Steps between C-alpha positions, in 0.01 A plus 500: 500500500192391303517422130284807422731730697804358326338548160413859587854586605649330195247667269570847641873444462445388138311825435793703634741326261246534213449131447140536392429135432623388840311788663179390335549132577589556868235758585217330312604176672486667841158641414364150452582432866418837658337798319759767421508845659448812292876560474567151368203512264658810343830316459347198329278723280809690386695179436211358293492818287875492440474134399240596239222321690247780455189303600663379820632848573155656483364235736776564757459878476127464548558293813744765627237772450246305705752396769614855570140619509412217741767602749398866485776634270303679222799701375712188449198333342469793259865465396444132418184593305713742295750228407218259424351756262844551344538128424152491346546813289839378374330188366227706330219454756414868529156456654613268779805713562287812523271324746787427738622858471154608607519267799841642593354851491209398728742340745701821521184709536401276791843537661486879464876550521758662276742234380726386217224271372305806383798577277491149353137548399604806298730287280220357278363852452840623387538209260158572353605861431819373334300262281277794405807704403429764768856566618411803715234319706719190529794711616291659777375160619842336506653800675241451776586128510871580537428745782288238680774240465758739640275611786427145610854370429364241254771425236264302275249784482766767458663307215167443323431873530837597352459245221156636409635854512764407243240346270285812533794722410556296183140574401564869572810494278741570785739216423796630701302515826331169415839330473601645837182358653567157349856503636362592843248215486779258414696608810236336719523182293877466480545582869250224586265739678181383330307174492563245221165575332566874487860439387374299202241764414761777507759306298255425219336842498827693498648287222182533295502878539870522416423304184207730424710815533786331311745530790684184400791543740272485802285233340804274452631571849171423674429196281830346609409577861154346452654185351727468802210562738288235329790254491543535877144370537476191275129444567398857414243515219305831454794721400716247319290509182506880480873491568538278193307749282725788604805283447380403151456865399851585613653193336326588173658845505839351581476270198467167683183405315498123573524555876248784479254268323551229761446750782185641338365151433546394862337823617209435264451156654525620859277804450224317314234640733653848541476815288880507470472197270412751228840665539670162473300421184601836349870440565476157337309643203755775446788253509323285239449815290867585514589147389250505214267240652183671388233244593627462856534877537145568382354238734679638804427865418131406493535318832677797656211720391246254644683510832497880513841586354456709184708342222653825377746596371603140432199404287530812283870427444408144401253632245764735357744211466230310310472790255160605637612856557151650483372264769808567714456876468132483596575286807786711630309825439214370715738386774681835508170687486366310800818533707502769767815515712821632346699185575223278364511699176879484496486119493279514189653790308815321371287237323267778385795679336623181328156415365427854380832506315415165340168654394682799351347753741820684590335817643294296748810298590683826568222614734512170689882507525488856636248396766721209599799734522302735726408215735856365507638847577244548776570172679871457410475119522778331293263248337262773379792712380629207293156439350466869418842525332429192289160629388636849424783354293257293292283805431798715406601234248150495353510880475817477292725642772751217492793664676281622786348152518843339536590723795178418684515129418857473627377653827213247511743211451720621789195525726380149414854368547510654850163340581616162366234446232653310204187480284441874521869559426465288186191692389693825529797352311262402222374858482857634496582261215205625293583866561869444422408327175277790400790739571732293279709364789492138388777382736317618811173366364651154450664494844181600679299258286728212595488582872120531501469179301724310744292613799170411331639159414624441854166602652291306251327817376402345167266776372763767565767292330280449193412870488865597524592265216221642286607858570854429384424257218613649168198573281386753240378739770856561620558758223177691557460802733168358616442345842391132514143608575501741204627219277206284613258780414667559163482132405125490568442827313699358206271196513206734433354512851314805630597678820213326678616158379858576602380611844301179544787275399758676720262564793546876468264792476436658159644821639827323585517343153446841341781644710732215398412558134569872536841423651572259213420768242728753672791257542480376141430841348180381331139616510274212393411140579596397147849648546527316830400176327760554231768560766405177678543296179820676396661429838374140515285562807225292337509214255405582135212252520348673803 
């Protein structure tokens, strides 16, 4: 047996056991002695891609295209041209990728036969319709792809068709059927029916969509499976970085912030040349925000935006924590206004409610909370239901309906507890403490305060801990019926500032300031700014020298 033949047999065996580095070394070594066949060129091209050697992969795929054409196999050549275009498009080379798709189409036109490869060439069209937000057109295309895959008994094509169908259904708002499609796509992966490249594509796409529709149970389940799949192939590169992003998002929710940061940081390093690096930057930024590390958070939110990941709602929440409520409100309003899909809006609405309440715009917060409740009811996803209950409880408190707020907030806490989200549980406990205090139940308020404080301290949520301390610090405002925001307005009015000046200083609209002032007059039983000023001095809300 010649050395080349031995290398070929060893390389093919390495491919079967998914040892991509050995596959690449053996087959490329054999090629230096005797040019590889089309079959072996496909194997080494695939191994190069899975090793993260994109330049080498494109070269091997190009050779495979030419080799199959040389031996009179245009259909097989077209399939290789498709995968070559895929590698190029994934690395952002749209023009070159499109050129190879065109070549694949010409090869099939020359062959003049009906084949699975015609279904593969529909995949980029379906993805373009998804990117354009045209769920109906995308659904029709991917249904045709699925039918072609089934007709030609091609598991890779069938699975790509089912995956695209699920994504299309998300765009159409049919989440239940979308989830069924994703589960079906995963059957081909977990039963080892599809190629390694398609398996990686499906893993990452399904997890991303489960994250997008807030189906955290499936997201966790498939992320664990993806980690195991990646671990079984130590040299695998393309999907490992995205796996780390998904893992970081889940770890953040579970309260393991140090490990989440480490996972996001490693993903950021590995995905430096990929769009998913923006998602990694966002996760890192949000973790810095939660820990009160403002400079690092701002830098990474800007980087996420540069890489194509919009920095909302995290950046708006950072601005609110900095006291820049007006800026936060403007940012989140724009983000919500530009959002289209129901689930996309649902991911923004909780922050929208919090920021509107901080700005004193309770009616608008009520509208946003009601929309979130409608979406949560429609999709019945536990994560969305927890978000909705928490937002509704906060609005009820702001509306002065304390007992109703407690009922809803208790429900929100149970939902977050079932999900396993300690930070969110602490936020709800903080709200329960504030409502209980307003209702005169000081024992419950203190217990909930202490539990929330302990969680914030354990997580390292410094801004939340400082806010909680400030909310429960004894001060002259404790004896007043006014809300903290109304006290701020009253202090500035007592200092002689006009409504416009108050609005500028608190980043509010003049209309909101006027509404606050009207509420102050009603609560205090007064009818003038001078009476309000006198009340502020009498109750030590301002210093006499002010």
